[in-house]
C-alpha positions as CSV (number, residue, x, y, z in Angstrom):
1,M,69.4,144.7,267.9
2,A,72.8,145.3,265.8
3,L,76.4,143.8,267.9
4,E,78.1,147.1,267.5
5,N,75.4,148.2,270.2
6,H,76.2,145.8,273.0
7,I,79.1,144.2,274.7
8,W,79.7,140.6,275.0
9,L,80.6,139.4,278.9
10,G,82.7,136.8,278.1
11,Y,84.4,134.7,280.8
12,G,87.5,132.5,279.4
13,D,86.4,130.4,277.1
14,R,82.7,130.1,277.4
15,R,80.7,133.2,276.4
16,E,77.6,134.2,278.5
17,S,74.2,134.2,276.1
18,S,73.1,137.5,277.9
19,L,74.4,141.0,276.2
20,K,74.9,144.0,278.3
21,E,73.5,147.0,276.2
22,S,76.0,149.9,276.1
23,T,74.2,153.1,275.0
24,M,76.3,155.4,273.1
25,P,75.5,159.1,274.2
26,N,74.4,161.4,271.6
27,L,77.7,163.2,270.6
28,T,76.7,165.9,268.0
29,R,80.4,166.8,267.6
30,I,82.6,163.7,267.2
31,T,82.5,162.4,263.8
32,R,84.2,159.6,261.6
33,D,85.1,160.1,257.9
34,A,87.3,157.5,256.1
35,R,88.4,160.1,254.4
36,V,89.8,162.4,257.3
37,M,92.4,160.9,259.2
38,G,91.9,157.4,258.3
39,G,88.4,157.4,259.9
40,K,89.6,158.1,263.4
41,P,86.9,159.7,265.7
42,C,87.6,163.5,264.8
43,I,86.0,166.7,266.1
44,R,83.6,168.4,264.1
45,G,85.3,166.6,261.2
46,M,88.4,168.7,261.2
47,R,92.2,167.0,261.1
48,V,92.0,166.9,264.8
49,T,91.3,163.2,266.5
50,V,89.3,162.4,269.7
51,G,93.0,160.7,271.0
52,T,95.0,164.1,270.7
53,V,92.5,165.9,272.8
54,V,92.2,162.8,275.4
55,G,96.0,162.7,275.0
56,L,96.3,166.4,275.9
57,V,94.0,166.0,278.9
58,A,95.8,162.9,279.9
59,A,99.4,164.9,279.7
60,G,97.9,167.7,282.4
61,R,97.0,169.9,279.7
62,T,93.9,172.3,280.7
63,R,91.0,173.0,279.0
64,D,92.1,176.8,278.8
65,E,95.5,175.7,277.7
66,I,94.0,173.4,274.7
67,L,91.9,176.2,273.6
68,R,94.8,178.4,272.9
69,E,96.7,175.7,271.0
70,Y,93.8,174.5,269.1
71,P,92.2,178.0,268.5
72,Y,89.7,176.3,266.4
73,L,88.6,174.0,268.8
74,E,85.7,174.8,271.5
75,A,85.2,173.8,275.4
76,E,82.4,171.5,274.1
77,D,84.9,169.7,271.6
78,I,86.6,168.9,274.8
79,A,84.1,167.8,276.5
80,E,83.0,165.7,273.9
81,A,85.9,163.8,273.3
82,L,86.1,162.9,276.9
83,S,82.8,161.7,276.8
84,Y,83.2,159.3,273.8
85,A,86.2,157.8,275.4
86,A,84.5,156.9,278.5
87,W,82.2,155.5,276.7
88,R,84.4,153.4,274.6
89,A,86.9,152.4,277.9
């Protein structure tokens, strides 16, 4: 199994020998490309990062406000950005 698909459970200086599996959800709208936004996770290859969308939600913007400000985004883009952020947390 690839290490990036797991989270190490460590306590102090000692690492537990078992791995807790962390399965990434099937997110088809989140892309990573070294040539776009320095490889940060983006929405459908556009120059809109997951962090931008999550930041807008954290600042209190509603889905409709975000969609008005970014008319090329879709509601599912926002939902997947939040799902990706929750998986990474």
